[in-house]
N, C-alpha and C positions, 0 to 999 in steps of 0.2 A: 919214163915211168908213168903208168896210168894213175889216175886219181885214187882208184880203189886200192892199188898197191901202196900208194903214199899213205892212205888212211890206216892201212894195216901194218905199216912199218913200226918198228920198236920206238923210234923217236916220236912219231905222231901219237902213238898210244900213250906214251909216257907224258906227253904234253897234255892230251885230253884228260887223261886220268888225274894228272897233277892239278889241272884247272878245276875239275870237279871236286877233288879233295880239298883244294884251297877254299872253294866256296863253302863247303861243309865246315871246315875249321873256322873260317871267318864268321859264319852265322852262329856257331856254337860259342865262340869267344865273345862276340858282341852281345849275345844273349846273356851270358854269365856276368859280364862286366859292364852292362849298359849303364846302370846307376853310377858306378864309379867313373865311367867315361864322362858323364855330365855333371860331375862334382857332387853327387849325392851319396849317402851311406849305402853300403852293399845291401841288396835286396833283390827278390825275384818276383815279378808279377806274371799275369797270364800271357801277355804278349811276349815276354822273355822266354817263357816255357815253350811257346810255339817256335821261337827262333832256335832254341836249344834242341828241341826234338827234330825240327827240320834239318838243322845242321848235322845232328847225330845220324839221321837216316842217310843223308848224302855221303857222309864219311864212311858209313858201313857199306853202302852200295858200291862206292868207289873202290873200297878195299877188296870186296868180293869180285867185282867185274874185272878189275885190273890186278888181281892177286899175283899174277906172274911178273908184274912190274912194280911190286909194292915199294921196293927201295927207291926206284927212280921217281915214282909219282910222289912219294913222301918228300924226297929232296926237292922236287919242283914245287910242291905245294908250300913247303916251309920257306923256300927262297922267295916265292911270290908273296907270301904272307908278310915277310919282313920288308920287302921292297915297297909294297903297298902301304905298310905302316909308316915307313920313312917318307913316302910321298904325301901321306895324309898329314904328317907333322910339318912337312914343307908348305903345304897349303895353308896350314894354320899360322905359321910364323913368317912366311915369306910370300904372302899372296900377291904382292905387287909385281912379282915376276910372271904371274899367270894371266894378268890382264883383267880388266873390269868385266868383260863378258863371262869370264869364269867365276870371278869373285861373287857375282850376284847369286850364284847357286850355292855358295858356301854358308857356313854358320855365322851368326852375328859376331862371334869372337874373331873369326878370320876377317870379316868385313871391317870390324873396328881396327884391327891391325893394319889392314890395307890403307885405311884413311889416315891412321896415325903415322905410318911409315913412308907413305908415298910423297916424294918431293919435299922432304922436311926442311931443306935449306932454301926452298924457293920463297922469296918474300916480296916479289915484285909482280907487275902485270896483273893477272886475274887471280892470283893466289893470295888468300888472306888466312892468317893463322891466329886464332884467339881461343880462349878457354871454351867459349860457347858459340863460336862462329867458325865455320870451316868451309872455304870456298875452293872450287876447282875450275879448270879451264872450260869444262863443259857448261858452266854457268853462262847464260847469254849476256854478252856485253856489246853495247853499240859501239863497235870499233870505228865506224865511219864518223860518228858524232858523239864522243865520250861525254860531252857536256849536256847531252840531251836528257830529258826526264826519264829515259828508259835505260840508261847506262848504270853501271855499278860504280859507286863513289869510292874514295880512298879508304873508307872504313868498312867496305864490304856490303853496303846496303844499296838498294836501288833508288838512287837520287842523283841529281847532276853533280859532277865532280866539283868540289869547292863550295857547294851550296851551303853546307852547315857552317863552314868557317867564315862565310861572308854575312851570316845572319846577325842582326842586332837583337832580335827577339824571336821567339817561336810561339806560334799560336796553337798548332796541333801536332802531336806526335802519334804516329800509328804503330801499333804493336800487333804481331800475329804471325801466321805461317805463310805458305805460298800464295794464298788469296790476297794477303796484305802486300807481299813482295811484288806480285804481278808479273808481267812479262815484258819483253822488249817492244811490245806494241801497245800495251795498256796496263795501267796500274792506278790504284786508288789515290795515292799521294799526288800524282800528276793531275788527276781529275779535280781533286779538291783545291789544288793551287789555282786552277783555272776558274772553278765555280765560285769559290769564296774570295779570291784575290787576297789570300792570306799566306803566311809562311807555314808550310806543312812539310814535315820530315818523316820518313818511314824507316823503321828498323825491323820490318817483316823479313823473316827467313823461312824458306821452304823446308818442310819436314819437321818443324819445331812444334811444341805444344804449350800447354798452360804452364808447365814447369819452367819454361824459358822466359816467360813474360817479365818476371822480376829481374832476371839477369840481363836481359836486353835493355830494360829501362835503366838499370844501374850502370851498365856499360855506356849507354848514351850520356848519362850525367857526367861520367868521367871524361868522355870525349869532348863534351861541351864544357870545358873547364873555365869558361867565362861566366859561369852562373846562368847559363841559358836554360832556364826552367820553362817547360811548356805550360800554357794555360790549360790545355785540354789534352788528355791521353785517351786514345780510343783502343780498347782491347777487342780485337776482332776474333770472335770465337767461331770456328767452323764446325758445325755439328757432325760432319762426316768422319773426322778422324782425330780431332784435338784431344778427345778423351783418351783414345788408345795411344796417341803419340806421347802423351804425358806419362802414362804407365810404362811405355817402352823406354823413355828417357830415364825414368827412375831406376830401371833395371841396369842400365849402363852406369849410372851414378853409384848404385849399390855395389857394383863390381869394381869401383874405384877408377872408372874411366870418365874423366871430366868432359871429354869431347863427345857429348851425347847428341850432337845435332845430326849425325849421319842417320839416314833413313834406310833400314834394311830392305831388301828386295821383297821379302814376304813376311811382314811383321806378324801376321796371323798364325803362320805355321812355324815360325822360328823358335828354337829352344833358347830361352834367355838365361837359363842356368849355366854356370860355368863359363861366363863371358871372359873371365880373367884367367882361365885355365892355361897352364904351360905345357900340357901334354895332350895329344889327340889320340884317342884309341878308336880310330875309324869314324870319328864324329863327322869329318868333312865328307867322307864317302856316304855316310848316312844322309847328310844334308843334300848332297847332289842327287842321290837316288830319290829322296823324298820330294824335292822341288821339280824334278824332271819327269818323274813317273807316278809316285804314290799320291801326292797331294792333288795334282791335276785330275787323276783318275777318280779319287774320292770325291772331289768337288763336282765332277761331271755326273757321277752317280747320284749324289745326294743333293744336287742343286735344286732349289725350289723353282717353280715356274716364274718367269720374268713378270714383274708387276705390270698390271694392265695400266694403260695410260688414258688420261681423260680425253674426251672427244675433241677438246680444243687444243690438245697437245701438239706443239709445233714439230715434234719428232716425226710426224707424218709427212709434212711438207712445209716448206718455207714460203714466204710471200712471192718469191720468183719461180716457184714450182719445183725447185730442187728437193730431192729427198733429204731429210734432216734426221740423223740418228743421234739422239742424246745418250751419253754414256750413263748407265746405271751400274754402279759398283756395288756388288753384293756385300763386300766387306765394309761398306760405309752406310749401311742401312740404319737409320735412327730407330732405336728400340727403347720403349719406355722403361723396360726392365733395367736399363743401364742406370737409371736414376736411383734405383735401390741397390746398386752394386755394392758389395762389401767394401770396395775401395773408393767409393764416392767421397768419403770423408777426407781421403788423401787429396783428391782433386780439389775439393772445396778449400782445403787448407792452403794449397798453392795459389788459388785465386785470391784468398785473403792476404797472403804474403805479398803478392804483386800489388794489390790495392793499397795496402798499408804503406809500402815503399813509395808509391806514387803520391798518395795523399800527404805523406810526410813532407813532400816538396811543394805542397800547396796547390797541386793541380786538380782539376775536375776529372773524374774517371767516368768514361762512357763505355759500357759493355754492349757490343753489337753482335747480334746472333745471325750468322750466315747459314742459310739452309743448303742442303745438298740437292742433287738433281732428283732424287726420289721424292723429296718433299715438294719440290717445285712442279714436277711433271707426273708424279705417280698417282696411285689411287687416292683421291681426296679423303675418303673416310678413314683410311688406314694411315697413310703417310702424314697427313695433316694432323690427325689426332695425336699420334706419337710425338710429332714436333711440338704441338701446343703443350703437351704434358711436360716435355723437357724444357721448353721456353718458360712456361709458367713457374716451374720449380726454380729455375735460375733467377727469374725476376723477383720472386719472393725472397730468396736467399740474399741477393745483391742489394735489395732495398734496405735490408738491416745494416748494411755496411756503407751507406751513403753513396751508392753507385747508381748512375743513370743508366737505365736499361732500354735498349731499342731493338725491336725485332722487325726488320723490313720484309719478312716472309710474305705477308698478305699482299703487299704492293708488288713484290717480285712475281708472285703467282699470277696476279692480274695482268701484268705486262706480258709474261711468258705465254699466256693463253693465246696470244696473237703473233708474237714475235719471239723466236728463241733467244735466250740470254746466255746460252752455253754453246760451245762449238758443235757443229753438225757432223763432224768427222767421226764421232762415236769413240774417240780414244782419249778424251780429256774432259774431266768434270769441273774444270775451273770456268769462270765466266769468260764469255767472248768480249769483244770491245764494247758492245752495247750493254752487256751485263755489268761490266765494271762501271760503266758510266751511270747506269740506272741505280746501282747500289750506292755509288758516290753521291748522286743527287739526293737520295733519301738520307744519307748520313749528313750531308751538308745542311739540309734543312734543320736538323736537330743541333748540329754544331753551331750554326749561325745564331740560334736563340741564345746560347750560352756566351758566345763571343760578344754579342750585342749588349748583354747584361754586364 
């Protein structure tokens, strides 16, 4: 049978017609019930009207073109509709069966279910389960030398195994996100232990924000049940995403999910409403289409020109002549408008909560401002001005609460003018080994003053 005859066969026409009718029904249904699908009151906006009209036109055309097979295409369309609806709900409730490569395209509700349901009974090895810490095997662990400064200890933090239990006193506790956690090649805690010759412990966890600072400190105090209170606690604030990570975490908490440490694949475009929903009305299909087609296309069309780099920017070349491409993440651009954001009071309140909890234990609080790559290598007049505005705002606020503020940005920019402090691979905006060491040196100078006193 030729391809032409196959296409003209009754079975093929009913399948094509059913597929077209299915798309029309799906668009119309989703347009009508979009708000309800995401946990909002029923309502219709302009975007929904477009979906409803588009779906209606497709339904009408399908019915006219395939009118001789109307019963068959209707049966196929409705069958497909309910099969896809069932699959959509399976993606929401049982994402662990679809794998992490699929889950990253799903909604935050599905991603949260994936983290909460995967390997629940695993309590050994590289798995750590706690209300505000959640670790998986993909976390880098120094299997060859688990006692090294770059491994993950028995509490889920990047410190030598047994280090905390063997301490009689603690000089410095580091709190923060992935910059504080570091990598299996470099981290702040290890550097400070070598520079200061003091006891330094890190509770840095990648993907966490200001919201988690208090909880990580309080968890540490419970773990060190021998009254091991640190002299100094350093709150490492990363200007690139700590603000957004905190707001994201609060969305999970508001939905009743205490496990807020998980970082969604696309926090900028994700719908955080309805995280605790029990029914999916094509939400997961929406998320997949959005993250694979619509959002990348929109970002490509609307993307601003890449920031010009200073003449001394090492992203042009390194000292050995290799090309060096520093990652500029558009979603991590510091913007002075964030300081006047309606939710800034929420952020400041969580900073105060962390500070009060730490000061209650008699520790000195140091707030350290970590700049992103756009501040370090971008246009000096724009990036530096915005960073100084944000830094100055936080300095003023924290001074009222007895917090020592340090901003290593000027010194990092000075060093980075000749030698890159971030990976040249163009796919990572964390410090490289030199960057971690330079940042640690600047921090050690300030910490040393207070430890000496």
